[in-house]
C-alpha atoms as one frame of an Amber mdcrd trajectory, in Angstrom:
protein
 126.004 148.221 128.242 122.788 148.700 126.249 122.936 147.205 122.770 121.026
 148.386 119.603 120.975 147.111 116.159 120.213 149.578 113.300 119.164 147.584
 110.305 119.754 149.107 106.970 118.386 148.128 103.536 119.259 149.698 100.210
 117.210 152.918  99.828 117.138 153.695 103.586 116.723 157.403 104.634 120.160
 158.577 105.653 119.221 161.211 108.167 116.892 158.757 110.148 119.611 155.987
 110.330 122.824 158.106 110.873 121.143 160.380 113.447 120.380 157.477 115.577
 123.600 155.845 115.216 125.498 159.021 115.967 123.431 160.205 119.056 123.188
 156.704 120.621 126.941 156.344 120.221 127.375 159.701 121.954 125.281 158.337
 124.769 127.631 155.349 125.066 125.171 152.836 123.720 126.595 150.038 121.673
 125.204 150.377 118.179 125.735 147.735 115.565 124.816 148.804 111.918 123.465
 145.696 110.106 123.047 145.184 106.353 119.811 143.569 105.229 121.465 143.513
 101.786 123.899 140.909 100.579 126.880 143.450 101.003 128.396 145.349 103.855
 127.850 148.658 101.834 124.182 149.715 101.924 123.094 152.503  99.552 121.006
 155.376 100.994 117.970 156.862  99.227 119.999 160.087  98.525 123.258 158.553
  97.365 125.022 158.260 100.610 126.609 154.761 100.841 127.187 153.384 104.457
 129.639 150.594 105.367 127.968 148.457 107.973 129.642 146.380 110.740 127.653
 143.237 110.020 125.506 141.391 107.489 122.103 140.323 108.858 122.933 136.620
 109.008 126.053 137.391 111.081 124.089 138.963 114.026 122.669 137.082 117.017
 119.887 139.451 117.678 119.140 137.904 121.064 122.158 139.872 122.371 120.331
 143.201 121.622 118.001 145.378 123.695 116.480 147.121 120.712 116.279 147.171
 116.963 115.894 150.246 114.920 114.178 150.560 111.470 114.936 153.586 109.511
 112.315 154.592 106.840 112.848 155.874 103.391 112.014 154.414 100.024 112.686
 151.861  98.754 114.518 151.161 102.068 111.199 150.383 103.979 110.096 148.151
 101.284 113.348 146.271 101.235 113.403 145.845 104.993 109.865 144.469 104.827
 110.595 142.036 102.073 113.462 140.568 104.108 112.165 137.289 105.864 114.765
 137.764 108.629 113.862 141.346 109.484 110.151 140.324 109.723 110.971 137.388
 112.091 113.271 139.561 114.324 110.651 142.239 114.552 108.020 139.689 115.559
 110.409 138.113 118.071 111.365 141.293 119.648 107.626 142.451 120.106 106.671
 139.008 121.488 109.715 138.998 123.912 108.889 142.515 125.222 112.004 144.074
 123.611 111.837 147.393 121.929 111.384 148.062 118.269 111.933 151.644 117.039
 110.695 152.559 113.529 110.559 155.941 111.806 108.990 157.487 108.775 107.621
 154.731 106.467 109.024 151.918 108.580 106.170 151.673 111.096 104.142 150.207
 108.166 106.329 147.175 108.530 104.943 146.547 112.094 101.517 147.389 110.910
 101.641 144.824 108.077 102.798 142.401 110.529  99.707 142.957 112.649 101.677
 144.358 115.538 100.128 147.868 115.703  96.503 147.050 116.439  95.213 149.364
 119.175  98.727 150.911 119.720  99.427 154.651 119.516 101.917 155.354 116.744
 103.175 158.074 114.389 104.618 157.789 110.821 105.174 159.755 107.736 101.929
 161.513 106.791 101.454 159.690 103.469 101.928 156.375 105.229  99.034 156.908
 107.694  96.464 155.241 105.425  98.551 152.144 105.127  98.517 151.498 108.958
  95.269 149.821 109.944  93.994 149.394 113.482  96.463 151.821 115.110  95.733
 155.053 116.890  97.615 157.663 114.817  98.988 160.477 116.962 100.719 162.843
 114.292 103.202 163.533 116.952 106.939 163.904 116.174 107.610 160.707 118.376
 105.236 158.264 120.089 106.084 155.670 122.603 103.462 152.761 123.259 104.885
 150.088 125.405 107.804 148.504 123.601 107.206 150.362 120.303 108.812 153.722
 119.423 107.684 155.464 116.400 108.934 158.733 114.629 107.305 160.781 111.971
 110.162 161.350 109.515 113.619 162.774 108.794 112.736 166.091 110.405 112.013
 164.280 113.741 115.223 162.109 113.720 116.758 164.001 116.603 113.590 163.826
 118.712 113.337 160.108 117.802 116.973 159.401 118.769 116.652 161.268 121.966
 113.529 159.375 122.915 115.437 156.066 122.197 118.238 157.291 124.591 115.660
 158.199 127.147 114.050 154.700 127.022 117.447 153.026 127.324 119.482 155.259
 129.646 116.841 157.687 131.243 115.837 161.316 130.767 118.982 162.843 132.235
 121.192 161.148 129.638 118.819 162.289 126.818 118.952 165.743 128.129 122.777
 165.655 128.449 122.950 164.501 124.797 120.512 167.079 123.556 122.544 169.915
 125.429 125.809 168.575 124.007 124.535 169.042 120.421 122.948 172.398 121.264
 119.317 170.935 120.574 116.676 173.074 122.127
Protein backbone atom coordinates (compact mmCIF):
# COMPACT_ATOMS: atom_id res chain seq x y z
CA UNK A 1 0.00 0.00 0.00
CA UNK A 2 1.28 3.46 -0.90
CA UNK A 3 1.93 5.74 2.08
CA UNK A 4 1.65 9.52 2.14
CA UNK A 5 2.39 11.96 4.95
CA UNK A 6 0.50 15.27 4.93
CA UNK A 7 2.39 17.66 7.19
CA UNK A 8 0.34 20.38 8.85
CA UNK A 9 1.51 23.52 10.62
CA UNK A 10 -0.60 26.15 12.32
CA UNK A 11 -2.10 28.41 9.65
CA UNK A 12 -2.38 25.72 6.95
CA UNK A 13 -4.93 26.14 4.15
CA UNK A 14 -7.71 23.74 5.07
CA UNK A 15 -9.03 23.04 1.56
CA UNK A 16 -5.58 22.14 0.28
CA UNK A 17 -4.80 19.78 3.16
CA UNK A 18 -8.15 18.11 3.69
CA UNK A 19 -8.94 17.61 0.00
CA UNK A 20 -5.69 15.66 -0.34
CA UNK A 21 -6.41 13.58 2.76
CA UNK A 22 -10.00 12.85 1.68
CA UNK A 23 -9.33 11.93 -1.96
CA UNK A 24 -6.24 9.85 -1.25
CA UNK A 25 -8.10 7.86 1.39
CA UNK A 26 -10.91 7.26 -1.10
CA UNK A 27 -8.22 5.84 -3.40
CA UNK A 28 -7.14 3.47 -0.58
CA UNK A 29 -3.81 5.23 -0.12
CA UNK A 30 -2.57 5.26 3.47
CA UNK A 31 -2.49 8.89 4.61
CA UNK A 32 -0.92 10.01 7.87
CA UNK A 33 -1.66 13.54 9.04
CA UNK A 34 1.36 14.86 10.88
CA UNK A 35 1.58 17.91 13.12
CA UNK A 36 4.62 20.11 12.75
CA UNK A 37 3.37 21.94 15.85
CA UNK A 38 3.87 20.83 19.44
CA UNK A 39 0.30 19.51 19.70
CA UNK A 40 -1.83 16.99 17.82
CA UNK A 41 -4.43 19.68 17.09
CA UNK A 42 -3.30 21.98 14.31
CA UNK A 43 -5.10 25.28 13.69
CA UNK A 44 -6.10 26.05 10.10
CA UNK A 45 -5.86 29.49 8.51
CA UNK A 46 -9.65 29.85 8.55
CA UNK A 47 -10.42 28.60 12.03
CA UNK A 48 -10.81 24.90 11.29
CA UNK A 49 -8.82 22.84 13.77
CA UNK A 50 -7.63 19.39 12.73
CA UNK A 51 -6.65 16.51 14.99
CA UNK A 52 -3.59 14.81 13.46
CA UNK A 53 -2.60 11.18 13.90
CA UNK A 54 1.02 11.93 14.77
CA UNK A 55 3.44 14.58 15.92
CA UNK A 56 6.38 15.18 13.58
CA UNK A 57 8.95 13.56 15.89
CA UNK A 58 6.84 10.37 16.13
CA UNK A 59 7.05 9.65 12.40
CA UNK A 60 9.62 7.52 10.59
CA UNK A 61 9.44 9.25 7.21
CA UNK A 62 11.55 6.51 5.59
CA UNK A 63 8.34 4.45 5.55
CA UNK A 64 6.54 6.94 3.28
CA UNK A 65 6.40 7.22 -0.51
CA UNK A 66 5.46 10.90 -0.56
CA UNK A 67 5.08 13.96 1.61
CA UNK A 68 2.52 16.68 0.95
CA UNK A 69 2.95 20.28 2.03
CA UNK A 70 -0.26 22.34 2.04
CA UNK A 71 0.02 26.10 1.63
CA UNK A 72 -1.73 28.84 3.49
CA UNK A 73 -0.37 31.57 5.71
CA UNK A 74 1.18 31.49 8.15
CA UNK A 75 1.18 27.71 7.65
CA UNK A 76 3.77 27.77 4.87
CA UNK A 77 6.07 29.98 6.92
CA UNK A 78 5.62 27.68 9.94
CA UNK A 79 6.47 24.61 7.85
CA UNK A 80 9.56 26.30 6.45
CA UNK A 81 10.78 27.36 9.89
CA UNK A 82 10.60 23.74 11.11
CA UNK A 83 14.09 22.19 10.89
CA UNK A 84 12.69 18.67 10.60
CA UNK A 85 10.40 19.58 7.72
CA UNK A 86 13.28 21.15 5.79
CA UNK A 87 15.43 18.05 6.43
CA UNK A 88 12.71 15.61 5.32
CA UNK A 89 11.96 17.62 2.17
CA UNK A 90 15.64 17.60 1.20
CA UNK A 91 15.97 13.89 2.00
CA UNK A 92 12.91 12.98 -0.10
CA UNK A 93 14.13 14.94 -3.13
CA UNK A 94 17.67 13.50 -2.86
CA UNK A 95 16.28 9.95 -2.53
CA UNK A 96 14.00 10.39 -5.56
CA UNK A 97 10.84 10.24 -3.45
CA UNK A 98 8.00 12.59 -4.31
CA UNK A 99 7.27 15.89 -2.62
CA UNK A 100 3.95 17.56 -3.43
CA UNK A 101 3.46 21.22 -2.48
CA UNK A 102 0.56 23.55 -3.22
CA UNK A 103 -0.14 27.29 -3.10
CA UNK A 104 2.63 29.05 -1.16
CA UNK A 105 4.33 25.79 -0.10
CA UNK A 106 6.45 25.43 -3.27
CA UNK A 107 8.44 28.40 -1.92
CA UNK A 108 9.77 26.04 0.76
CA UNK A 109 11.38 23.90 -1.94
CA UNK A 110 12.53 27.00 -3.78
CA UNK A 111 14.21 28.43 -0.69
CA UNK A 112 16.01 25.11 -0.21
CA UNK A 113 17.41 25.43 -3.76
CA UNK A 114 15.46 22.40 -4.98
CA UNK A 115 13.55 24.05 -7.85
CA UNK A 116 16.36 25.38 -10.05
CA UNK A 117 15.48 24.53 -13.65
CA UNK A 118 12.31 22.70 -12.59
CA UNK A 119 8.84 23.34 -13.98
CA UNK A 120 6.55 24.41 -11.12
CA UNK A 121 3.37 26.26 -10.33
CA UNK A 122 2.34 28.12 -7.19
CA UNK A 123 0.04 30.79 -5.87
CA UNK A 124 0.34 33.86 -8.15
CA UNK A 125 1.70 36.24 -5.49
CA UNK A 126 4.40 33.69 -4.58
CA UNK A 127 5.84 33.45 -8.09
CA UNK A 128 8.37 36.24 -7.47
CA UNK A 129 9.67 34.33 -4.45
CA UNK A 130 10.72 31.27 -6.47
CA UNK A 131 14.02 31.88 -8.22
CA UNK A 132 15.48 29.70 -10.94
CA UNK A 133 12.34 27.68 -11.67
CA UNK A 134 10.24 27.65 -14.82
CA UNK A 135 6.81 28.88 -13.71
CA UNK A 136 3.98 27.27 -15.66
CA UNK A 137 0.93 29.02 -14.20
CA UNK A 138 -0.91 25.70 -14.66
CA UNK A 139 -3.32 24.36 -12.04
CA UNK A 140 -0.91 21.45 -11.38
CA UNK A 141 2.59 20.76 -12.63
CA UNK A 142 4.70 17.61 -12.35
CA UNK A 143 8.45 17.71 -12.87
CA UNK A 144 10.15 14.47 -11.94
CA UNK A 145 9.51 13.80 -8.27
CA UNK A 146 7.99 17.21 -7.55
CA UNK A 147 4.26 17.92 -7.85
CA UNK A 148 3.10 21.50 -7.42
CA UNK A 149 -0.36 23.04 -7.31
CA UNK A 150 -1.51 26.62 -7.74
CA UNK A 151 -3.89 27.09 -4.80
CA UNK A 152 -7.09 26.17 -2.98
CA UNK A 153 -9.13 26.28 -6.19
CA UNK A 154 -6.91 23.59 -7.71
CA UNK A 155 -6.90 21.26 -4.67
CA UNK A 156 -8.98 18.59 -6.43
CA UNK A 157 -6.75 18.64 -9.53
CA UNK A 158 -3.68 18.51 -7.26
CA UNK A 159 -5.08 15.57 -5.28
CA UNK A 160 -6.06 13.66 -8.42
CA UNK A 161 -2.57 14.18 -9.84
CA UNK A 162 -1.09 12.72 -6.65
CA UNK A 163 -3.40 9.71 -7.00
CA UNK A 164 -2.39 9.35 -10.64
CA UNK A 165 1.30 9.41 -9.73
CA UNK A 166 0.86 6.79 -6.99
CA UNK A 167 -1.88 4.54 -8.40
CA UNK A 168 -2.21 5.34 -12.11
CA UNK A 169 -4.59 7.25 -14.37
CA UNK A 170 -7.42 4.74 -14.05
CA UNK A 171 -7.57 5.14 -10.25
CA UNK A 172 -7.47 8.94 -10.55
CA UNK A 173 -10.30 8.80 -13.10
CA UNK A 174 -12.30 6.47 -10.85
CA UNK A 175 -11.98 8.85 -7.89
CA UNK A 176 -12.84 11.88 -10.06
CA UNK A 177 -15.98 10.11 -11.29
CA UNK A 178 -16.95 9.03 -7.76
CA UNK A 179 -17.07 12.67 -6.62
CA UNK A 180 -18.70 13.83 -9.88
CA UNK A 181 -15.67 15.91 -10.81
CA UNK A 182 -15.68 16.84 -14.48
